[in-house]
C-alpha positions as CSV (number, residue, x, y, z in Angstrom):
1,X,-6.1,-20.4,1.4
2,X,-6.8,-16.7,0.8
3,X,-5.6,-14.3,3.4
4,X,-6.2,-10.5,3.6
5,X,-6.3,-7.7,6.1
6,X,-10.1,-7.1,6.0
7,X,-13.3,-9.1,6.5
8,X,-15.3,-10.0,3.4
9,X,-17.0,-7.2,1.6
10,X,-15.0,-4.5,3.5
11,X,-12.0,-3.6,1.3
12,X,-12.5,-2.6,-2.4
13,X,-9.1,-4.2,-3.2
14,X,-10.1,-7.6,-1.8
15,X,-13.6,-7.5,-3.0
16,X,-12.7,-6.7,-6.6
17,X,-9.5,-8.6,-6.8
18,X,-10.4,-11.9,-5.2
19,X,-13.8,-12.2,-3.5
20,X,-15.8,-11.8,-6.7
21,X,-14.2,-15.0,-8.0
22,X,-15.2,-17.2,-5.0
23,X,-18.5,-18.5,-6.4
24,X,-16.7,-19.4,-9.7
25,X,-14.0,-21.3,-7.8
26,X,-16.7,-23.2,-5.8
27,X,-18.5,-24.1,-9.1
28,X,-15.2,-25.5,-10.4
29,X,-14.7,-27.6,-7.3
30,X,-11.8,-25.5,-5.9
31,X,-11.9,-25.8,-2.1
32,X,-10.5,-22.9,-0.1
33,X,-10.6,-21.0,3.1
34,X,-10.6,-17.3,3.6
35,X,-9.1,-15.7,6.7
36,X,-8.4,-12.1,7.7
37,X,-7.3,-10.0,10.7
38,X,-9.6,-7.0,11.2
39,X,-13.2,-7.7,12.1
40,X,-15.9,-5.0,12.1
41,X,-15.1,-3.7,15.7
42,X,-11.4,-3.7,15.1
43,X,-11.8,-1.9,11.9
44,X,-13.6,1.0,13.6
45,X,-10.8,1.4,16.1
46,X,-7.9,0.9,13.6
47,X,-9.1,3.6,11.2
48,X,-10.2,6.1,13.8
49,X,-7.9,9.0,14.9
50,X,-6.1,8.4,18.1
51,X,-7.2,5.3,20.2
52,X,-3.6,4.2,20.5
53,X,-4.2,1.6,23.2
54,X,-6.9,0.0,21.1
55,X,-4.6,-0.1,18.1
56,X,-1.9,-1.6,20.2
57,X,-4.2,-4.4,21.3
58,X,-5.1,-5.1,17.6
59,X,-1.4,-5.3,16.7
60,X,-0.8,-7.8,19.6
61,X,-3.9,-9.8,18.6
62,X,-2.6,-9.9,15.0
63,X,0.8,-11.1,16.1
64,X,-0.7,-14.1,18.0
65,X,-3.0,-14.9,15.1
66,X,-0.3,-14.8,12.5
67,X,2.1,-16.8,14.7
68,X,-0.5,-19.5,14.9
69,X,-1.2,-19.4,11.2
70,X,2.4,-19.1,9.9
71,X,3.9,-21.7,12.2
72,X,1.1,-24.2,12.6
73,X,-1.9,-23.5,10.4
74,X,-0.7,-23.3,6.8
75,X,0.7,-26.8,6.5
76,X,-2.8,-28.2,5.5
77,X,-2.9,-25.9,2.4
78,X,-1.4,-26.4,-1.0
79,X,-0.9,-22.7,-1.5
80,X,-1.5,-19.4,0.3
81,X,-2.8,-16.4,-1.6
82,X,-1.9,-13.1,0.2
83,X,-3.7,-9.9,-0.8
84,X,-1.4,-6.9,-0.3
85,X,0.1,-7.9,3.1
86,X,-0.5,-10.3,6.0
87,X,0.5,-7.8,8.8
88,X,-0.1,-4.1,9.1
89,X,3.3,-3.2,10.4
90,X,6.6,-2.9,8.5
91,X,7.9,-6.4,8.8
92,X,7.7,-9.2,6.2
93,X,8.4,-11.8,8.9
94,X,5.1,-13.7,8.7
95,X,5.0,-13.8,4.9
96,X,8.5,-15.3,5.0
97,X,7.5,-17.9,7.5
98,X,4.5,-18.9,5.4
99,X,6.6,-19.1,2.3
100,X,9.0,-21.6,4.0
101,X,6.1,-24.1,4.4
102,X,3.9,-23.6,1.3
103,X,4.0,-21.7,-2.0
104,X,2.8,-18.2,-1.8
105,X,0.9,-16.1,-4.4
106,X,1.0,-12.4,-3.7
107,X,-1.5,-10.0,-5.2
108,X,-1.4,-6.2,-5.2
109,X,-3.1,-3.3,-7.0
110,X,-1.4,-0.1,-5.7
111,X,2.1,1.3,-5.4
112,X,2.3,-0.1,-1.9
113,X,6.1,0.0,-1.8
114,X,5.8,3.8,-1.6
115,X,5.2,5.6,1.7
116,X,1.5,6.1,1.9
117,X,-0.4,6.2,5.2
118,X,-4.1,6.9,6.0
119,X,-4.9,10.2,7.7
120,X,-6.1,8.4,10.9
121,X,-2.7,6.8,11.3
122,X,-0.2,9.4,10.3
123,X,1.3,9.6,13.8
124,X,2.1,5.9,13.4
125,X,3.7,6.3,10.0
126,X,7.1,5.4,11.4
127,X,5.9,1.8,11.9
128,X,5.4,1.3,8.2
129,X,8.2,0.1,6.0
130,X,7.8,0.6,2.2
131,X,10.7,-1.8,1.5
132,X,8.6,-4.6,3.0
133,X,6.8,-5.1,-0.4
134,X,10.0,-6.1,-2.1
135,X,10.9,-8.5,0.7
136,X,7.5,-10.2,0.4
137,X,7.7,-10.5,-3.3
138,X,11.2,-12.1,-3.1
139,X,9.9,-15.1,-1.2
140,X,6.7,-15.6,-3.3
141,X,6.4,-18.3,-6.0
142,X,4.1,-16.0,-8.1
143,X,2.9,-12.4,-8.1
144,X,-0.4,-11.1,-9.6
145,X,-0.3,-7.4,-10.3
146,X,-3.2,-5.1,-11.2
147,X,-1.4,-3.3,-14.0
148,X,1.9,-3.3,-16.0
149,X,3.5,-0.6,-13.9
150,X,3.1,-2.8,-10.8
151,X,4.2,-5.9,-12.7
152,X,7.4,-4.1,-13.8
153,X,8.2,-3.4,-10.2
154,X,7.5,-7.0,-9.1
155,X,9.6,-8.4,-11.9
156,X,12.7,-7.1,-10.2
157,X,12.2,-9.5,-7.4
158,X,10.2,-12.5,-8.8
159,X,10.4,-14.4,-12.0
160,X,6.7,-15.3,-12.2
161,X,4.6,-12.2,-12.5
162,X,1.3,-11.9,-14.2
163,X,-1.0,-8.9,-14.9
164,X,-4.7,-9.4,-14.0
165,X,-6.8,-6.3,-14.1
166,X,-9.3,-5.3,-11.4
167,X,-12.7,-6.4,-12.7
168,X,-16.4,-5.9,-12.1
169,X,-19.3,-8.3,-11.7
170,X,-21.4,-7.0,-14.6
171,X,-24.5,-8.7,-13.2
172,X,-24.2,-6.4,-10.2
173,X,-22.8,-3.3,-11.7
174,X,-25.5,-2.5,-14.3
175,X,-28.4,-0.1,-14.6
176,X,-31.6,-1.3,-13.0
177,X,-33.6,1.6,-14.4
178,X,-33.7,2.4,-18.1
179,X,-31.3,5.1,-19.1
180,X,-33.3,8.3,-19.7
181,X,-32.2,11.3,-21.7
182,X,-32.3,14.4,-19.5
183,X,-32.4,17.1,-22.1
184,X,-34.7,19.3,-20.0
185,X,-33.3,18.3,-16.6
186,X,-30.2,19.2,-14.7
187,X,-27.1,17.2,-15.5
188,X,-25.2,15.5,-12.6
189,X,-21.4,15.3,-12.6
190,X,-20.4,12.7,-10.1
191,X,-17.4,11.2,-8.3
192,X,-17.3,7.9,-6.4
193,X,-14.4,7.0,-4.2
194,X,-13.0,6.5,-0.7
195,X,-12.0,8.7,2.2
196,X,-8.4,8.4,1.2
197,X,-9.0,9.6,-2.4
198,X,-11.3,12.5,-1.9
199,X,-8.2,14.7,-2.3
200,X,-8.2,13.7,-6.0
201,X,-11.7,15.0,-6.5
202,X,-10.5,18.4,-5.2
203,X,-8.3,18.6,-8.3
204,X,-11.4,19.1,-10.4
205,X,-13.1,21.7,-8.1
206,X,-11.7,24.8,-9.9
207,X,-13.1,23.8,-13.3
208,X,-16.4,22.6,-11.8
209,X,-16.9,26.0,-10.3
210,X,-16.4,27.6,-13.7
211,X,-18.9,25.1,-15.2
212,X,-21.4,25.8,-12.4
213,X,-21.1,29.5,-13.2
214,X,-21.7,28.8,-16.9
215,X,-24.6,26.4,-16.6
216,X,-26.2,27.4,-13.3
217,X,-29.3,25.3,-12.4
218,X,-28.7,23.0,-15.4
219,X,-25.8,21.4,-13.5
220,X,-25.3,19.8,-10.1
221,X,-22.7,17.6,-8.4
222,X,-22.6,14.4,-6.4
223,X,-19.8,12.9,-4.2
224,X,-20.2,9.3,-3.0
225,X,-17.8,7.8,-0.4
226,X,-17.1,10.5,2.1
227,X,-20.1,11.6,4.1
228,X,-18.2,14.4,5.8
229,X,-17.1,16.1,2.6
230,X,-18.5,19.5,1.9
231,X,-18.0,22.0,-0.9
232,X,-20.4,24.8,-0.4
233,X,-19.5,26.7,-3.6
234,X,-20.8,23.6,-5.6
235,X,-23.6,22.7,-3.2
236,X,-22.0,19.4,-2.4
237,X,-22.6,17.3,0.7
238,X,-20.9,14.0,0.5
239,X,-22.9,10.7,0.6
240,X,-21.7,7.7,2.6
241,X,-20.9,4.7,0.4
242,X,-22.9,1.5,1.2
243,X,-23.1,-1.7,-0.7
244,X,-26.9,-1.6,-0.5
245,X,-27.3,1.8,-2.1
246,X,-24.3,2.1,-4.4
247,X,-26.0,1.2,-7.6
248,X,-29.0,3.5,-6.9
249,X,-26.7,6.4,-6.1
250,X,-24.6,5.8,-9.2
251,X,-27.7,5.8,-11.5
252,X,-28.2,9.5,-10.7
253,X,-24.8,10.4,-12.3
254,X,-24.8,11.5,-15.9
255,X,-21.0,12.1,-16.2
256,X,-18.4,10.4,-14.0
257,X,-15.0,12.0,-13.3
258,X,-11.7,10.6,-12.2
259,X,-9.1,13.3,-11.8
260,X,-5.6,12.1,-10.7
261,X,-2.3,13.7,-10.1
262,X,0.5,12.6,-12.5
263,X,2.8,11.0,-9.9
264,X,4.3,7.6,-9.2
265,X,1.6,6.6,-6.7
266,X,-1.1,7.2,-9.3
267,X,0.8,5.1,-11.8
268,X,0.0,2.1,-9.6
269,X,-3.8,2.8,-9.6
270,X,-5.9,0.3,-11.5
271,X,-8.7,2.6,-12.7
272,X,-11.5,1.3,-10.5
273,X,-13.6,4.5,-10.6
274,X,-13.5,4.6,-14.3
275,X,-14.4,1.0,-14.6
276,X,-17.4,1.4,-12.3
277,X,-18.7,4.4,-14.3
278,X,-18.3,2.5,-17.6
279,X,-20.1,-0.6,-16.3
280,X,-23.0,1.7,-15.3
281,X,-23.1,3.2,-18.8
282,X,-21.9,6.5,-17.4
283,X,-19.5,8.4,-19.7
284,X,-16.2,8.4,-17.9
285,X,-13.9,11.4,-17.9
286,X,-10.4,10.6,-16.5
287,X,-6.9,11.9,-16.2
288,X,-4.6,10.1,-18.8
289,X,-2.4,8.6,-16.0
290,X,-1.2,5.1,-15.6
291,X,-3.6,2.2,-16.3
292,X,-6.4,4.6,-17.3
293,X,-4.6,4.9,-20.7
294,X,-5.0,1.2,-21.2
295,X,-8.6,1.0,-20.2
296,X,-10.0,3.8,-22.3
297,X,-9.9,4.7,-26.0
298,X,-10.3,8.4,-26.0
299,X,-13.7,9.7,-27.3
300,X,-14.9,6.1,-28.0
301,X,-15.6,4.6,-24.6
302,X,-14.5,7.5,-22.4
303,X,-12.5,10.7,-22.4
304,X,-9.0,11.9,-21.4
305,X,-8.6,15.3,-19.8
306,X,-5.3,16.7,-18.7
307,X,-5.2,20.5,-18.6
308,X,-8.0,22.5,-17.0
309,X,-9.2,23.7,-20.4
310,X,-9.5,20.1,-21.6
311,X,-11.7,19.3,-18.6
312,X,-13.8,22.4,-19.3
313,X,-14.3,21.6,-23.0
314,X,-15.1,17.9,-22.6
315,X,-17.4,18.4,-19.7
316,X,-19.2,21.2,-21.5
317,X,-19.6,19.0,-24.6
318,X,-21.1,16.2,-22.5
319,X,-23.4,18.5,-20.5
320,X,-24.9,19.8,-23.8
321,X,-25.1,16.5,-25.7
322,X,-27.2,13.8,-24.1
323,X,-26.8,11.7,-27.3
324,X,-23.1,11.6,-26.9
325,X,-23.4,10.7,-23.2
326,X,-25.5,7.7,-24.1
327,X,-23.3,6.6,-27.0
328,X,-20.1,6.7,-25.0
329,X,-21.8,5.2,-22.0
330,X,-23.0,2.2,-23.9
331,X,-19.6,1.7,-25.5
332,X,-18.0,1.9,-22.1
333,X,-20.3,-0.9,-20.9
334,X,-19.2,-3.0,-23.9
335,X,-15.5,-2.5,-23.0
336,X,-16.2,-3.7,-19.5
337,X,-18.0,-6.8,-20.6
338,X,-15.3,-7.7,-23.1
339,X,-12.2,-7.0,-21.1
340,X,-12.9,-6.0,-17.4
341,X,-15.7,-8.3,-16.2
342,X,-15.5,-11.2,-13.9
343,X,-16.8,-13.5,-16.7
344,X,-14.1,-12.4,-19.1
345,X,-11.3,-12.9,-16.6
346,X,-12.4,-15.8,-14.4
347,X,-10.6,-18.5,-16.3
348,X,-7.4,-16.5,-16.2
349,X,-7.8,-16.1,-12.5
350,X,-8.3,-19.8,-12.0
351,X,-5.2,-20.6,-14.1
352,X,-3.2,-18.0,-12.2
353,X,-3.8,-19.6,-8.8
354,X,-3.7,-23.3,-10.0
């Protein structure tokens, strides 16, 4: 049984870490169920500011559902695979109850043992418990971590820890339209992410302003993921992410950026933005933080930029050199196919959960 917080195709973590493998498991005669807590209506309430009574009702509902599952429902399964957590509050009670009855595999792809709360729920931050992650891992038979930094943490509490990277379905994440050089057209620098990571894009704004001053109408910018984001000095109005339009929106981007702060939370990130750009043959320019350093070989299949001058120099070079953009973009796609695709990792995933 697979269990997560969100409905299918809602959470990037669940979609890229487990849901992409479901069809492969079915083809290999692996029978499984998938269950979750938040349906679409609950999701709208839970991630909206305020609405305390609605959130309280969701917590009560979740308790009843997990009591039923952990005490009476899991006995019919050989194993339970929990993605990140089973319950949104700071107790590992339900994971512990499940682990008493069946072996538990725990998967995580962020530094979730550190205190990190969404903007909509900051007033409820006191209900979170970062120490919960360690308590969950202690009762698990196996842990699957998204990178080596996370695996090092998990190894303190569990003997069986395996690194499996976040991967992409390369049949889905690929260019539908032929890559065209844009020598006489404006170049698009783009960023794709979530509401919670738009603050990372802000790290690049100062150098993007300098580039805009240098190149004028030869350059424009695109932000996918936060429809409310605006940056008037760069002419940016954010675009809402949707599954249906994602590939089309990405195809407009000539250069993809992934700035990150060099902190412990970022060390737990698994490089998804960079992986998406690379799969789409978009040259990826990233901060050399955490797992990014394992994904990219600098100036071969992507670029590392640390100081502001590095960002300015590399982005200027890519703006002015469409041949380099194409070359690095194609090499990035090859890296994804070889190391970070569903196809190249599906046998490892099957072995890890068997």
